[in-house]
N, C-alpha and C positions, 0 to 999 in steps of 0.2 A: 256723535250719535245721540239720539234722544233716549230718554229712559223708558218710554213706552211706544213700541212700534205700532203702526197703524195698519189695519186691514190684512190683506193677503200676505204681505212680507213677514208678519208675525208668525204665520203658520209654518214657515220654513226655518224659523229660528234666527232670523236676522233682525237688525234694528233699522230704523229709517236712515237713509243716507244723510251725511252732512252736505249741504249745498249752499253755494253763494256765487254770484257773478258768472253764471253759465258753466260752472264746474261742480261736480259732486263726487263724493267718495263714500264707499260702503265697505266696511271690514266685517267679515263673518267667519266664525270658526265652524267648520263642517265636520260631521262624524259619519258613522256607518249609516245613519238614516238617509243621508244625501247621496248614497252610492247606487249605481246600477248593478246589474247582474255580473258585469265584468270586474266589479270592485273599484271603479273609478267614479268621479263625480258625475251625476246624471246630467246630460245635456239640457234637459228641461230646467234643472236647477240653475245652471249657468245662464240660460236665457232669461229666467225670472230675475236674476240678480242684475243683469245688464239693462234689462227693460226698466226695472225699478230705479236704478241709478241714473239712467238717461232721463227719465221723466222728472226726477228731482232736479237735475241740472237745468232742464228747460223751465221748470216752475220757478227757479230762482231768477229768471229773466223776464217773467210776465207778471201782469197785475191781475186782470180780470179774465184771463183765458186759462183753459185747462188743456194740457197736452194729452192727445189720444194717439196711441201707436197706430200708424198707418202701414208701415212696412218695417220689418226687422230681419236683418241678415247677420248670421254669426259664422265666423270662420274658427273652427276648433283646431288649435295648433298643437296642443299637448294635453294628455289626460290629467285630470286633477285627482287628488287623493285627500283623505281626511286631514284636516288642519286649517290654517288661516288662509283665506283668500282676500285679496284687496281688489275692488272694482273701482275704476275711475272713469268718469264720463265728462265729455266737453261738448258744448254746443259748437258746431262747425259753421253752419250757415243759417240765417234766419230770413224767411220770406214773410209776406203779409199773412198767409194762413198756414204755411208749412215750415217746419224747422228740421234741420238735419243735425244729428248728434252721433258722436263716436264714443265707443267705450272699450276698455281693455280690462281683462282679468289676469291678475298675476298671483303666483304662489311660489314662495321661496326664490324670488328673483326671476322666475321663468314665466313667460307669457303663455297663458292657456287659451285665451279667446280674444279675438278682435271682432267688434260689432259695429255695424252701421245701421242707423234707423232714420226713418222719416216719421215725424209726428205732425198730426193735424192740430191746429190750435182752435179749440171750440169754446 
């Protein structure tokens, strides 16, 4: 992780993901600020974390292009709770202008989310 997160991700209390060679990892400690009315981690928070981590994975494979999320699909498998989450992302397929990336969110060894996204390279 870097010492100073950039942009939006800093608003949710996370650091920039570590990324290299088409893979990225983000570790974040969540608290009550990140919960929904049911007392579980807000789905929008999880979507933000996977989108950010996937973007970092893709950026680690390009030079002059910027990934822009074109489509994002999340499958929520288990509810999250306050504590440490680990998000991992891997570039799956690379086309000329589109890239497919997958991500997973885990907490205490349990898979919370699987995500699949298409990014346009602009």
